[in-house]
N, C-alpha and C positions, 0 to 999 in steps of 0.2 A: 426374454431378458428376466433376470432374477428381480425379486422385490429389492427395492433401494431404501437404504437408511442413510441419513446424514448424522454422523456422530461428532457433536460439537463441543462435548466438555461442559464445564461450568465457568461462569464469569468471563465469557470470551464474547463481548457484544459485536466486535468487528467481524469475527468468524461466523457468528451466528447470523449477522446480516448477509453475508456471501451465501450462507447455505439457505437462507430464506428465499434470496433472489433466484438461486438456481432451482430450488423445489417449485417457485411460483412459476418460473418460465417453462419448466418441464410439464407442469400441469396444463398450462395454456397451449403449449405447442404439440405436446405428444399425449395428453390425457394420462399422464403418469403420476402417481401419488408417491412422494418421497418424504416421509416424516423426518423431523428433527428429533434426535434423542440425545440426552447428556452423555449416557454411556449404554451401550446396547445389552439387553438381556440375552441370556443364551439362545442363540438362533442357528438355524440351519438353512442352507440353500437361499442365502441372502447376500445382496451386494453391500458390503459395508464401506461407505466412503468416510474415512476419518478426516473431516476437514481440520480438526485440531489434532497435530501430531503428538502433542503432549499425552492426550487422552489415550493414544495408541501405545506410546513408549512406556508410560507410567504404569500400565496394567497389563504387563507381560504374563502374569500369573492367572489372569482371568480365563484364558483358554478361548480359542477361536476355532470353531468346528471346521474341518477341512472342506466341507461341502460350500462353505462361504467364499465369496470373491472379496478381497481386501484391497482397498485403495488408500493412499495416504497422500495428503496435501502437505508440501514442504516449501515454504515461501523463502527462507534465507537462512544465513548462517555458514561460515566457512569451517571446514573440518579441521583446520589448524588454529582456529580461535579457541582459547581455553574454555570459553563459556559454552561452546557448542561441541567440542571433541567428544565429551561423554555421551551426547545425544547420537552422534554419528556411530559410536561404538554400539550402542543399543539397536540402532537402526540396522547395522550390518549383522547384528546377531539374530535379526528376524527377517531378514530380506527375503529369504526363501518362501516366507508365508505371504509376501506381498506381490500382487500381481503388477500394479503400476505405482509409482510415485509421481505426483503431479507437481509442478512448479510453474511459476508465472513469467520466469525470465531466463535468458540464456545463462547469466552469470551464476544463478543457482544451480542450473543443469551442470556447468562445469564443476561446481563445488561437489556435487553428487558423484560425478564421474571421478574426480580426484580422490574421493573417499572410497572408491571401489565399487560403487553401484553400477551394474551393467547398463549400457545405453538402452537397451531393449526394455528395460524396466522404467524409464523415464520419459515423461510426457510434459511438453511445455505448452500450456494454456494460459493466456493472459488473464488477469483480473477484469471483470466486467464493471460497467457503471450504469447507473439509472440516469439516463439523459432527461427524462422528463423532471426529475427532482432538481437538477442542477441548472436547467434552462429556464426555470421559473425567475421572474424579477425577484431581487432581493427583498424579502419580508422585513429586514432590518436595514435602515438607512445607516449612514455613517454616524449621525448624531446619536442614534440609539445605541451603537456599539462604541460610543465614546472616541470617535476618530474625526479629527478636524477635517472640514470640507475640502481644504486646499492641500492637505498631506499628500505626500508620496507614500503610499501605504504598501508595505511588503507583508504578505501573508505567509504564516508557517502553521500548518495545520497537522500536527502529529505529536506523538508522545516520544520525548527525547531525554527523560530523566530517570534516575534509579533511586532506590532507597525508600524513604517514607512517602506519604501520599503527595507531598509537594514535589518530589523528583529533585532533590538538591544536588545529587551527584549526577554527572553527565552519563548518558548511554551513548558511548563513543561510535557505535556503528551508525547512529542517526546523525552524526556530525554537528551536535549543538555548538562545540568549540569552534568549528568552522564557520558556522552560521554567524556567531558572534564576531569573529575575525572579519567577515564580510561586512557587517554592519558598522563596526569601528572604522573600517576603511572608508566607507561611504558616507558617514555622518558629517565629517568636516567639509565634505563638497556639497552636501545636500541637507541643508538645515531643516527641510520640511519633512525629513524622514520620520516614519512612524511605523511600528511593527504591530501586526494584528496576530495574536496567538489563539489557538483553540486547542482542546484536548487536556487531559490531566498530566501531572508530573512535569510541569513546565518550569520548575523552581530554579533550576540551573540557568536556563536562559533569562528567565526574569531577573535574577540577580546580576547577570552579566550586562543586561540592558540598562539596568539602574547604574551600574558602575560607569558605563560608557555615556549615560545621560540621555539615552534616547527615549522618547515617550512610547508607551505601548498600552494596549488593552488585552486582556486575557479573558476569554469566555470558555467555561468548561460546561458543556451541554450534558443533559441526561443521556441522550443517544447520539450516535454518530450522524444520523440523518438530519439533525438540528444544525450541524455545520454548514448545511448547504446555504443557509440564509447569509453566511458571511462572505462567500466567495466574491461576490459582486462588489463588495465593499473594498476589495483590495485591488491595487494597480497591477500586481504580479504575484505570483506564488514562487518562493525560493526554496529549493530543495537541496540540502548540502550534505546529504548522507554518504557514508562509506558503503553501506549495505542496505538493501531492501528487497522485498518480494515485489512490492508495487512501486511506490507507495500509493495509496488510494487517492491521495490529494493530487497526484499527477493526473489521471484521467478524469477526476472530478473537476479540476481546473479547466481542462480542455472542454468539458461539457458545459461548464458555465461561461465559456468564452473569455478566460482569464489567461494571459500568457504565462508559461512555465520557463524558469530557469533553473538547471538541475546539474548535478554532478552525473558523470557517465557510469551509471550502475543501474541495477533493477531494470524495470520497465522502460524508463527514459532511454537507456542505452539501446534497447531494441527498437523503440518506435519513434524517437525524435530524429528528425532530419535537421541538423543544426542551421539555424538561420531561416528555416522554412516553417517549422511547427513549434520550435522552441528554441533555447539557447542552451548549450552545453559547456562545461568545463570538466577538466580531469578531477577525480577524487582528491580531496585535500587542497585544491587549487583555490584559495580564497581570493587571490589576485585576479584569476580569471573569472569568477563569479562576480566579484565586484564590478569588474569591467563590463560583463554582460548586463548587469543592471543598469549601469550608467548608459550603455549603448541603447537599451531599450527605452529609458526615460527620454533621451535626447532625440530619438528618431521615431516619430509617430507613424511613419510608413511602414518602418520594420515591425512595430507592434501590431499594426493591422494586418500584415501579412502572416505574422506568427499565430494571431488569434484565429484568422480564416483557415490556416493550415491546420490547427489543432482541432477546429470544429469539423473539418473534413476527416481527419484521421480517427476521431473518436467514434465516428459512425460505425467503424468495424469492431467496436469493442462493447456494444451493448450486451446486456445479460442474455437476451435472447439469442444472439450469435454465440455467445460464450457457452451458453447451456447446450445449444445445439452441437457445439464441438465436443462437449463432455459426452453427449448421447452417442455421437458417431465414432469417436476415437477411443472411448472408454467403456461406457456402459453396454453398448451392443457389440463390442469388439470381443474377440475370443481371448483367452488367456495368453499371456506373454510367452 
């Protein structure tokens, strides 16, 4: 096997965390050293895994020696979306240089196929999760997080805004408009409703919650790992996205023993068995999502079954298992 480098780019804390988890697991399981670099220096006979696709696409002039093997992770984005179409154009222009494109879900695999990427160049390997981090009891109780003890607390742990640092414009693929629609439908029926937000660029959702009149708390931590302390303060995690590679909050909620209600996209579409380890609704279906939340609140036995199912399912998504799949299916494999 060639020496391995993870190329993460700059200012990409979530991608850096993924690469660190893979690197650490490869070291422990296979005694392989896999350093992280922001951008690779000229190298030969090296396995370059671009965890950050932008670092790959935006540096076409850097030149990659033909002795290197090139892998690119590609989490989400539809080829007919104006925000992503130029990226697919650049990807297709360099596809002969790439050995494999790794994505975490079948919906993105379909996007890549639709764009013209050969199926032989695509690998679907889910995102991993650190069970130990999320199974720890919450270090922050509800009072410390500003949540009433008797609240029905809905967690939303993602970035879903655009524009300035506040994110006052909606990032529509993340479904913040759908999320607010769900909350507006629920609040008249559940006056104890409370929303817990984490992450940066949540301005659009915060403004919408103020307009609806629903109380909320927003905690923007320095690192993604710090959000682990918030999961057990929530009664459920609501994911209203139209498009995702993960999201991370999906498997993290499973690891923390918190039920997930999600749209059918990304990893939830691949891994959730509706009614057994989560509840699903179609993309853009605010009515269906609201009904799922009400069902979960009203039926403790359903909640218990979903929590148990998520706990069982997430055992197959540890970083050690995901790293071993990278090793067997990508790093040790021959060229496509």
